[in-house]
DSSP file (Angstrom, degrees, kcal/mol; ACC not computed):
  #  RESIDUE AA STRUCTURE BP1 BP2  ACC     N-H-->O    O-->H-N    N-H-->O    O-->H-N    TCO  KAPPA ALPHA  PHI   PSI    X-CA   Y-CA   Z-CA
    1    1 A M     >        0   0    0      0, 0.0     4,-2.4     0, 0.0     5,-0.2   0.000 360.0 360.0 360.0 -29.2  -23.7  -20.9    7.1
    2    2 A F  H  >  +     0   0    0      1,-0.2     4,-2.6     2,-0.2     5,-0.2   0.902 360.0  46.8 -65.0 -41.6  -20.6  -19.9    8.9
    3    3 A L  H  > S+     0   0    0      2,-0.2     4,-2.8     1,-0.2    -1,-0.2   0.859 110.0  53.7 -70.0 -32.6  -19.1  -18.4    5.7
    4    4 A E  H  > S+     0   0    0      2,-0.2     4,-2.4     1,-0.2    -2,-0.2   0.924 111.5  46.4 -63.2 -43.9  -22.4  -16.6    4.9
    5    5 A A  H  X S+     0   0    0     -4,-2.4     4,-2.1     2,-0.2    -2,-0.2   0.905 115.0  45.7 -65.4 -40.0  -22.4  -15.0    8.4
    6    6 A F  H  X S+     0   0    0     -4,-2.6     4,-2.3     2,-0.2    -2,-0.2   0.944 114.9  47.7 -70.8 -44.3  -18.7  -14.0    8.2
    7    7 A G  H  X S+     0   0    0     -4,-2.8     4,-2.4     1,-0.2    -2,-0.2   0.893 112.2  48.9 -61.1 -38.9  -19.2  -12.6    4.7
    8    8 A S  H  X S+     0   0    0     -4,-2.4     4,-2.6     2,-0.2    -1,-0.2   0.886 108.6  53.2 -68.8 -36.9  -22.2  -10.7    5.7
    9    9 A A  H  X S+     0   0    0     -4,-2.1     4,-2.3     2,-0.2    -2,-0.2   0.906 110.4  48.5 -63.6 -41.4  -20.4   -9.3    8.7
   10   10 A L  H  X S+     0   0    0     -4,-2.3     4,-2.2     2,-0.2    -2,-0.2   0.926 112.1  48.2 -62.8 -44.8  -17.6   -8.1    6.4
   11   11 A L  H  X S+     0   0    0     -4,-2.4     4,-2.3     2,-0.2    -2,-0.2   0.864 110.8  51.9 -65.3 -36.1  -20.1   -6.6    4.0
   12   12 A G  H  X S+     0   0    0     -4,-2.6     4,-2.6     2,-0.2    26,-0.2   0.904 110.4  48.5 -62.4 -44.5  -21.9   -4.9    6.9
   13   13 A L  H  X S+     0   0    0     -4,-2.3     4,-2.3     2,-0.2    -2,-0.2   0.899 110.9  50.0 -61.9 -43.1  -18.6   -3.4    8.1
   14   14 A A  H  X S+     0   0    0     -4,-2.2     4,-2.5     2,-0.2    -2,-0.2   0.897 111.6  48.7 -65.2 -41.3  -17.8   -2.2    4.6
   15   15 A L  H  X S+     0   0    0     -4,-2.3     4,-2.0     2,-0.2    -2,-0.2   0.906 112.9  47.4 -62.8 -43.4  -21.2   -0.5    4.3
   16   16 A A  H  X S+     0   0    0     -4,-2.6     4,-2.2     2,-0.2    -2,-0.2   0.878 111.0  51.8 -66.2 -35.0  -20.8    1.1    7.7
   17   17 A W  H  X S+     0   0    0     -4,-2.3     4,-2.0     2,-0.2    -2,-0.2   0.922 110.9  47.4 -62.7 -48.1  -17.3    2.3    6.8
   18   18 A A  H  X S+     0   0    0     -4,-2.5     4,-1.6     1,-0.2    -1,-0.2   0.861 111.4  51.7 -66.0 -34.2  -18.6    3.8    3.5
   19   19 A A  H  X S+     0   0    0     -4,-2.0     4,-3.0     2,-0.2    -1,-0.2   0.908 108.1  51.9 -63.6 -43.6  -21.5    5.4    5.5
   20   20 A L  H  < S+     0   0    0     -4,-2.2    -2,-0.2     1,-0.2    -1,-0.2   0.876 113.5  43.0 -63.5 -37.8  -19.0    6.9    7.9
   21   21 A H  H  < S+     0   0    0     -4,-2.0    -1,-0.2     1,-0.1    -2,-0.2   0.785 118.7  45.0 -82.7 -24.2  -16.9    8.4    5.2
   22   22 A R  H  < S+     0   0    0     -4,-1.6    -2,-0.2     1,-0.2    -3,-0.2   0.867 130.7  17.6 -81.6 -40.2  -19.9    9.7    3.2
   23   23 A L  S >< S+     0   0    0     -4,-3.0     3,-1.0    -5,-0.2     4,-0.5  -0.502  70.8 151.5-131.4  59.3  -22.0   11.2    6.1
   24   24 A P  T 3  S+     0   0    0      0, 0.0     3,-0.4     0, 0.0    -1,-0.1   0.800  74.4  49.7 -69.1 -26.9  -19.6   11.7    9.0
   25   25 A D  T 3  S+     0   0    0      1,-0.2    55,-0.1    -3,-0.1    -5,-0.1   0.534 109.1  51.7 -91.0  -3.2  -21.5   14.6   10.5
   26   26 A R  S <  S+     0   0    0     -3,-1.0    51,-2.5    -6,-0.1    -1,-0.2   0.399  99.1  75.1-109.5  -2.0  -24.9   12.9   10.4
   27   27 A L  S    S-     0   0    0     -4,-0.5    49,-0.1    -3,-0.4     3,-0.1  -0.775  76.9-119.5-111.1 155.1  -24.0    9.7   12.2
   28   28 A P        -     0   0    0      0, 0.0    -1,-0.2     0, 0.0     5,-0.1   0.174  66.9 -28.3 -74.5-157.5  -23.3    8.9   15.8
   29   29 A A     >  -     0   0    0      1,-0.1     4,-1.6     3,-0.1     3,-0.4  -0.151  60.5-116.2 -60.2 151.7  -19.9    7.6   17.1
   30   30 A R  H  > S+     0   0    0      1,-0.2     4,-2.5     2,-0.2     5,-0.2   0.870 112.4  51.6 -56.7 -47.3  -17.8    5.5   14.9
   31   31 A G  H  > S+     0   0    0      1,-0.2     4,-2.1     2,-0.2    -1,-0.2   0.836 107.7  51.4 -63.6 -34.6  -18.0    2.4   17.1
   32   32 A V  H  > S+     0   0    0     -3,-0.4     4,-2.4     2,-0.2    -1,-0.2   0.889 111.6  47.8 -70.4 -37.5  -21.8    2.4   17.2
   33   33 A V  H  X S+     0   0    0     -4,-1.6     4,-2.3     2,-0.2    -2,-0.2   0.925 113.2  46.8 -72.3 -45.0  -22.0    2.7   13.4
   34   34 A L  H  X S+     0   0    0     -4,-2.5     4,-2.1     2,-0.2     5,-0.2   0.906 115.6  46.1 -65.6 -41.1  -19.5   -0.1   12.7
   35   35 A T  H  X S+     0   0    0     -4,-2.1     4,-2.9    -5,-0.2     5,-0.3   0.949 113.4  48.6 -65.6 -46.8  -21.3   -2.4   15.3
   36   36 A A  H  X S+     0   0    0     -4,-2.4     4,-2.2     1,-0.2    -2,-0.2   0.878 111.9  49.7 -63.5 -38.6  -24.7   -1.6   14.0
   37   37 A G  H  X S+     0   0    0     -4,-2.3     4,-1.7     2,-0.2    -1,-0.2   0.936 115.6  41.1 -64.0 -49.2  -23.6   -2.3   10.4
   38   38 A S  H  X S+     0   0    0     -4,-2.1     4,-2.3   -26,-0.2    -2,-0.2   0.902 117.8  45.9 -71.6 -41.5  -22.0   -5.6   11.1
   39   39 A L  H  X S+     0   0    0     -4,-2.9     4,-2.5    -5,-0.2    -2,-0.2   0.860 112.1  52.6 -70.9 -32.3  -24.7   -6.9   13.5
   40   40 A G  H  X S+     0   0    0     -4,-2.2     4,-2.4    -5,-0.3    -1,-0.2   0.887 109.6  49.1 -65.4 -38.9  -27.5   -5.7   11.1
   41   41 A A  H  X S+     0   0    0     -4,-1.7     4,-2.5     2,-0.2    -2,-0.2   0.917 111.9  47.8 -66.2 -46.5  -25.8   -7.6    8.3
   42   42 A V  H  X S+     0   0    0     -4,-2.3     4,-2.3     2,-0.2    -2,-0.2   0.920 112.8  48.5 -61.3 -44.2  -25.5  -10.8   10.3
   43   43 A F  H  X S+     0   0    0     -4,-2.5     4,-2.7     2,-0.2     5,-0.2   0.905 112.1  49.9 -61.3 -41.1  -29.2  -10.5   11.5
   44   44 A G  H  X S+     0   0    0     -4,-2.4     4,-2.5    20,-0.2     5,-0.2   0.894 110.3  50.0 -64.3 -37.0  -30.2   -9.9    7.8
   45   45 A A  H  X S+     0   0    0     -4,-2.5     4,-2.9     2,-0.2     5,-0.2   0.923 111.1  49.9 -65.8 -41.5  -28.2  -13.0    6.7
   46   46 A L  H  X S+     0   0    0     -4,-2.3     4,-2.3     1,-0.2    -2,-0.2   0.938 114.5  43.1 -62.8 -46.8  -29.9  -15.1    9.5
   47   47 A V  H  X S+     0   0    0     -4,-2.7     4,-1.6     2,-0.2    -1,-0.2   0.901 116.5  47.0 -70.4 -38.6  -33.4  -14.0    8.6
   48   48 A T  H  X S+     0   0    0     -4,-2.5     4,-2.9    -5,-0.2     5,-0.4   0.919 113.6  48.2 -66.3 -43.3  -32.8  -14.3    4.8
   49   49 A H  H  X S+     0   0    0     -4,-2.9     4,-2.6    -5,-0.2    -2,-0.2   0.914 111.3  50.7 -63.7 -42.3  -31.2  -17.7    5.2
   50   50 A G  H  < S+     0   0    0     -4,-2.3    -1,-0.2    -5,-0.2    -2,-0.2   0.828 114.7  43.5 -59.4 -36.4  -34.1  -18.8    7.4
   51   51 A A  H  < S+     0   0    0     -4,-1.6    -2,-0.2    -5,-0.2    -1,-0.2   0.935 126.8  28.6 -80.6 -45.9  -36.7  -17.6    4.8
   52   52 A L  H  < S-     0   0    0     -4,-2.9    -3,-0.2     1,-0.2    -2,-0.2   0.761  98.9-140.8 -90.6 -28.4  -35.0  -19.0    1.7
   53   53 A G    ><  -     0   0    0     -4,-2.6     3,-0.6    -5,-0.4    -1,-0.2  -0.256  42.8 -31.0  89.4 177.5  -33.1  -22.0    3.1
   54   54 A P  T 3  S+     0   0    0      0, 0.0     3,-0.0     0, 0.0    -4,-0.0  -0.256 113.5  46.1 -67.3 155.7  -29.7  -23.3    2.2
   55   55 A G  T 3  S+     0   0    0      1,-0.0     2,-0.3     3,-0.0     3,-0.2   0.513  81.1  97.8  95.8   5.2  -28.2  -22.9   -1.3
   56   56 A H    <>  +     0   0    0     -3,-0.6     4,-2.0     1,-0.2     5,-0.1  -0.558  37.5 152.5-123.3  67.3  -29.0  -19.2   -1.9
   57   57 A V  H  > S+     0   0    0     -2,-0.3     4,-2.3     2,-0.2     5,-0.2   0.930  72.5  46.2 -66.6 -47.3  -25.7  -17.6   -0.9
   58   58 A L  H  > S+     0   0    0      1,-0.2     4,-2.2     2,-0.2     5,-0.2   0.936 113.6  48.5 -64.5 -42.3  -26.1  -14.5   -3.2
   59   59 A A  H  > S+     0   0    0      1,-0.2     4,-2.4     2,-0.2    -1,-0.2   0.886 111.1  52.5 -63.4 -36.0  -29.7  -13.8   -2.1
   60   60 A T  H  X S+     0   0    0     -4,-2.0     4,-2.0     2,-0.2    -1,-0.2   0.919 110.2  47.0 -67.2 -40.3  -28.6  -14.2    1.5
   61   61 A L  H  X S+     0   0    0     -4,-2.3     4,-2.5     2,-0.2    -2,-0.2   0.883 111.9  50.4 -68.2 -36.7  -25.8  -11.6    1.1
   62   62 A I  H  X S+     0   0    0     -4,-2.2     4,-2.1     2,-0.2    -1,-0.2   0.887 110.8  49.4 -69.3 -37.4  -28.2   -9.2   -0.7
   63   63 A G  H  X S+     0   0    0     -4,-2.4     4,-2.2    -5,-0.2    -2,-0.2   0.886 110.8  51.1 -67.6 -34.8  -30.7   -9.6    2.2
   64   64 A A  H  X S+     0   0    0     -4,-2.0     4,-2.4     2,-0.2   -20,-0.2   0.934 110.3  48.1 -65.3 -45.6  -27.9   -9.0    4.7
   65   65 A L  H  X S+     0   0    0     -4,-2.5     4,-2.1     1,-0.2    -2,-0.2   0.878 111.4  51.5 -65.5 -35.4  -26.8   -5.8    2.9
   66   66 A T  H  X S+     0   0    0     -4,-2.1     4,-2.1     2,-0.2    -2,-0.2   0.947 111.6  44.7 -66.0 -49.0  -30.5   -4.6    2.8
   67   67 A I  H  X S+     0   0    0     -4,-2.2     4,-2.6     1,-0.2     5,-0.2   0.891 113.7  51.5 -64.2 -41.0  -31.1   -5.1    6.5
   68   68 A A  H  X S+     0   0    0     -4,-2.4     4,-2.2    -5,-0.2    -1,-0.2   0.888 109.9  49.1 -65.2 -36.2  -27.8   -3.5    7.3
   69   69 A A  H  X S+     0   0    0     -4,-2.1     4,-2.2     2,-0.2    -2,-0.2   0.906 111.2  50.0 -66.9 -41.8  -28.6   -0.4    5.1
   70   70 A V  H  X S+     0   0    0     -4,-2.1     4,-1.2     1,-0.2    -2,-0.2   0.918 111.6  47.9 -66.8 -42.0  -32.0   -0.1    6.8
   71   71 A L  H  X S+     0   0    0     -4,-2.6     4,-0.6     1,-0.2    -1,-0.2   0.884 112.5  48.7 -65.9 -37.5  -30.5   -0.3   10.3
   72   72 A L  H >< S+     0   0    0     -4,-2.2     3,-0.8     1,-0.2     4,-0.5   0.855 105.8  57.7 -70.6 -31.6  -27.8    2.3    9.3
   73   73 A S  H >< S+     0   0    0     -4,-2.2     3,-0.8     1,-0.2    -1,-0.2   0.826  99.7  59.2 -68.4 -26.0  -30.4    4.6    7.9
   74   74 A L  H 3< S+     0   0    0     -4,-1.2    -1,-0.2     1,-0.2    -2,-0.2   0.740 100.8  57.0 -70.4 -18.8  -32.2    4.6   11.3
   75   75 A L  T << S+     0   0    0     -3,-0.8    -1,-0.2    -4,-0.6    -2,-0.2   0.623  82.5 110.9 -85.6 -11.6  -29.0    6.0   12.9
   76   76 A L    <   -     0   0    0     -3,-0.8   -49,-0.2    -4,-0.5     3,-0.1  -0.388  55.2-153.2 -68.4 136.7  -29.0    9.0   10.6
   77   77 A R        -     0   0    0    -51,-2.5     3,-0.1    -2,-0.1    -2,-0.1  -0.719  31.5 -89.4-103.4 157.3  -29.7   12.5   12.1
   78   78 A P        -     0   0    0      0, 0.0    -1,-0.1     0, 0.0     2,-0.1  -0.272  51.8 -93.3 -63.8 153.3  -31.2   15.4   10.3
   79   79 A A        -     0   0    0      1,-0.1     2,-0.4    -3,-0.1   -53,-0.1  -0.406  47.1-104.2 -65.9 142.8  -28.8   17.7    8.5
   80   80 A S        -     0   0    0     -3,-0.1     2,-0.4   -55,-0.1    -1,-0.1  -0.540  43.4-172.3 -74.5 129.1  -27.9   20.6   10.7
   81   81 A R        -     0   0    0     -2,-0.4     2,-0.4    -3,-0.1    -1,-0.0  -0.894  26.2-112.8-119.6 148.8  -29.7   23.8    9.6
   82   82 A R        -     0   0    0     -2,-0.4     2,-0.4     1,-0.1     0, 0.0  -0.648  35.8-114.0 -79.1 135.3  -29.2   27.3   10.9
   83   83 A L        -     0   0    0     -2,-0.4     2,-0.5     1,-0.0    -1,-0.1  -0.580  30.7-150.3 -70.9 126.2  -32.1   28.6   12.7
   84   84 A R        -     0   0    0     -2,-0.4     2,-0.4     0, 0.0    -1,-0.0  -0.840   4.0-152.9-105.3 134.0  -33.6   31.5   10.9
   85   85 A R        -     0   0    0     -2,-0.5    -2,-0.0     1,-0.0     0, 0.0  -0.822  23.7-111.2-104.6 140.7  -35.4   34.2   12.7
   86   86 A S    >   -     0   0    0     -2,-0.4     3,-1.0     1,-0.1    -1,-0.0  -0.328  20.8-126.7 -65.5 148.6  -38.1   36.2   11.1
   87   87 A P  T 3  S+     0   0    0      0, 0.0    -1,-0.1     0, 0.0    -2,-0.0   0.733 106.7  65.3 -68.2 -18.7  -37.3   39.9   10.4
   88   88 A A  T 3         0   0    0      1,-0.2    -2,-0.0     0, 0.0    -3,-0.0   0.723 360.0 360.0 -78.1 -22.6  -40.3   40.9   12.3
   89   89 A V    <         0   0    0     -3,-1.0    -1,-0.2     0, 0.0    -3,-0.0   0.442 360.0 360.0 -93.8 360.0  -38.9   39.7   15.6
């Protein structure tokens, strides 16, 4: 279980790092994103391991990545758009 938790934390960090490089203007501070990614992955591994039981390492890591991606998607802000004024005003 320790290796699953450690591996999922590393996968969560990698996913958060990729999200930071892909969408830097739509995410909050770097530390928040990296922490949320790793903690989300560890929580996902815990939930998946609890649901499936021991012996399903690959499924546990997939569950960890899924939960981490969901948590990171909750941190996304809308794309900045310029406010358009109507010509009549």
